[in-house]
MIZA-591998 format. One record per residue (C-alpha): residue in one letter; x, y, z; residue number from 1. Coordinates in steps of 0.05 Angstrom, whole numbers. Each point is the difference from the previous one (the first is absolute). Example, Ala and Ser with C-alpha at 12.3 -4.5 7.8 and 13.67 -1.06 7.14 Angstrom:
BEGIN
{"A" {246 -90 156} 1} {"S" {27 69 -13} 2} 
//
This chain:
BEGIN
{"M" {0 8 -11} 1} {"L" {29 67 -12} 2} {"P" {-52 44 27} 3} {"S" {51 59 -9} 4} {"E" {-2 -14 -72} 5} {"L" {-72 11 -12} 6} {"P" {-26 54 -19} 7} {"T" {-55 12 47} 8} {"R" {52 -17 59} 9} {"T" {43 34 47} 10} {"Y" {71 1 17} 11} {"S" {-30 2 78} 12} {"E" {-50 -65 -19} 13} {"T" {59 -28 -18} 14} {"M" {32 9 70} 15} {"A" {-58 -22 47} 16} {"F" {-7 -75 -41} 17} {"G" {74 -15 16} 18} {"A" {-22 40 62} 19} {"F" {-51 -63 10} 20} {"L" {42 -48 -35} 21} {"T" {50 0 59} 22} {"D" {-53 13 51} 23} {"R" {-35 -69 -24} 24} {"A" {74 -33 1} 25} {"A" {18 9 72} 26} {"E" {-80 -22 19} 27} {"D" {7 -53 -36} 28} {"L" {67 -23 25} 29} {"S" {-28 14 78} 30} {"W" {-65 -38 -9} 31} {"R" {50 -64 -14} 32} {"R" {49 14 46} 33} {"D" {-76 -4 53} 34} {"A" {-16 -58 -37} 35} {"V" {64 -33 7} 36} {"R" {14 17 81} 37} {"A" {-69 -16 14} 38} {"G" {16 -71 -33} 39} {"G" {39 -13 64} 40} {"A" {72 24 -42} 41} {"A" {51 14 61} 42} {"R" {57 -3 -58} 43} {"P" {22 79 -25} 44} {"I" {-46 14 -65} 45} {"T" {52 31 -58} 46} {"V" {-29 18 -73} 47} {"H" {42 4 -58} 48} {"T" {-21 53 -76} 49} {"A" {17 -26 -59} 50} {"F" {44 65 -4} 51} {"P" {16 62 40} 52} {"S" {-64 38 -4} 53} {"V" {54 66 -31} 54} {"F" {14 -43 -62} 55} {"C" {-76 -2 -14} 56} {"T" {8 40 -61} 57} {"G" {-43 -24 -43} 58} {"E" {73 -43 -35} 59} {"F" {-13 -61 4} 60} {"F" {-96 -1 7} 61} {"E" {-15 67 -48} 62} {"Y" {-56 4 29} 63} {"E" {4 -12 63} 64} {"P" {-1 73 45} 65} {"A" {60 8 52} 66} {"P" {-28 -8 66} 67} {"A" {-53 -47 -23} 68} {"R" {34 -54 45} 69} {"G" {20 37 59} 70} {"N" {41 53 40} 71} {"D" {54 -64 10} 72} {"F" {17 55 65} 73} {"D" {-84 -1 32} 74} {"L" {-1 -73 -12} 75} {"A" {70 -17 30} 76} {"D" {-30 31 56} 77} {"R" {-56 -44 0} 78} {"V" {41 -72 14} 79} {"D" {58 -24 20} 80} {"G" {52 -12 -40} 81} {"F" {-2 33 -84} 82} {"G" {41 -9 -63} 83} {"S" {-11 -21 -73} 84} {"S" {27 -60 -51} 85} {"H" {56 24 -44} 86} {"F" {16 -18 -78} 87} {"P" {58 41 -18} 88} {"A" {8 -37 -59} 89} {"W" {-72 -6 -41} 90} {"M" {-11 74 11} 91} {"H" {71 13 -22} 92} {"T" {17 47 54} 93} {"A" {79 27 21} 94} {"P" {13 -14 73} 95} {"V" {-7 76 13} 96} {"D" {-67 -15 -18} 97} {"Y" {2 -63 40} 98} {"A" {32 28 62} 99} {"S" {-39 57 -10} 100} {"R" {-67 -42 11} 101} {"L" {24 -39 61} 102} {"E" {7 70 33} 103} {"A" {-66 21 -11} 104} {"N" {-30 -73 37} 105} {"H" {47 23 63} 106} {"S" {-3 58 -4} 107} {"A" {-92 -6 4} 108} {"A" {10 -63 46} 109} {"G" {35 44 53} 110} {"D" {26 -38 63} 111} {"K" {-40 -59 -15} 112} {"E" {23 -65 -38} 113} {"V" {16 13 -70} 114} {"W" {-9 -70 -50} 115} {"I" {9 -20 -77} 116} {"S" {-54 -58 -11} 117} {"E" {24 -5 -68} 118} {"L" {68 17 -33} 119} {"Q" {25 -27 -69} 120} {"G" {57 -39 -6} 121} {"R" {0 -23 -72} 122} {"R" {37 22 -62} 123} {"R" {-48 44 -42} 124} {"R" {-22 -3 -65} 125} {"P" {22 44 -40} 126} {"R" {-56 51 -21} 127} {"P" {-22 2 -74} 128} {"A" {28 52 -58} 129} {"G" {-57 52 -1} 130} {"D" {-28 -13 73} 131} {"E" {-6 71 6} 132} {"P" {20 50 -43} 133} {"G" {71 23 4} 134} {"A" {17 -42 68} 135} {"L" {58 -41 5} 136} {"P" {30 -51 54} 137} {"H" {41 44 54} 138} {"P" {66 -15 -19} 139} {"G" {57 -34 27} 140} {"P" {22 7 73} 141} {"L" {-91 33 1} 142} {"D" {-9 -60 -10} 143} {"L" {-10 -62 60} 144} {"E" {-19 -54 -53} 145} {"R" {67 -1 -24} 146} {"R" {31 -42 48} 147} {"G" {-33 -45 14} 148} {"P" {0 -36 77} 149} {"R" {29 61 31} 150} {"S" {-55 44 -26} 151} {"Q" {-45 -30 51} 152} {"G" {60 4 54} 153} {"R" {1 69 -15} 154} {"R" {-72 17 10} 155} {"L" {12 -37 64} 156} {"L" {46 45 31} 157} {"V" {-39 55 -29} 158} {"L" {-51 -25 49} 159} {"A" {34 -18 62} 160} {"G" {42 69 -8} 161} {"R" {-78 40 5} 162} {"G" {-11 -51 67} 163} {"V" {-46 -43 -33} 164} {"R" {2 -69 15} 165} {"P" {-26 -39 -63} 166} {"R" {-45 -61 13} 167} {"V" {-7 -49 -37} 168} {"V" {-82 -13 1} 169} {"G" {3 -57 -62} 170} {"V" {54 -26 -46} 171} {"R" {-20 -17 -75} 172} {"H" {40 -43 -44} 173} {"R" {-18 -36 -58} 174} {"R" {15 -81 8} 175} {"R" {5 -39 -57} 176} {"R" {-41 -47 -28} 177} {"R" {11 -77 17} 178} {"P" {-28 -44 -77} 179} {"R" {-60 -20 9} 180} {"L" {-1 -66 -12} 181} {"P" {-67 -21 -45} 182} {"S" {-51 -40 31} 183} {"A" {23 -78 -16} 184} {"R" {71 5 11} 185} {"R" {-7 28 81} 186} {"P" {36 -33 57} 187} {"G" {-52 -46 22} 188} {"G" {-36 4 -65} 189} {"R" {-58 31 18} 190} {"S" {-33 64 -31} 191} {"R" {-32 61 21} 192} 
//
């Protein structure tokens, strides 16, 4: 929704709509937190975002207004811990951009626990030609992925340098598939 770009809409209306979206996200989080606590949860309640709200500029979701995800500072005040996901290679970000995103999380959380729920660990796919007009992959030293396994270690060191304790919530990896034998050749001679 782009209210200010319509002929009958004003910029003031856009600002009011943004404030509504921010308040709605915070109220929704409060409702969820209260529901979890009412269920008898004694553990800390943490939340994470797809990426820091200060980076919601329409870069990845063109028609999503910046405040649609809420204000990270307001959201972090309502829970015991705060964090976000980071995919620096898929988003073709430079190391300084990755560090800025971590700093935004750390600032929003304040004295509360900061955690990263997902951190990209595999090599990126090359950006297809013509993906963005005039856009090229970051060259040489700015490209985290050209150094192979060292790039993941560098990302973890940046986390540690900011005081973020990485927690492994889940690890996904490819499993090799065992070849299936035809039913007549299965051990025991039984077919399914």
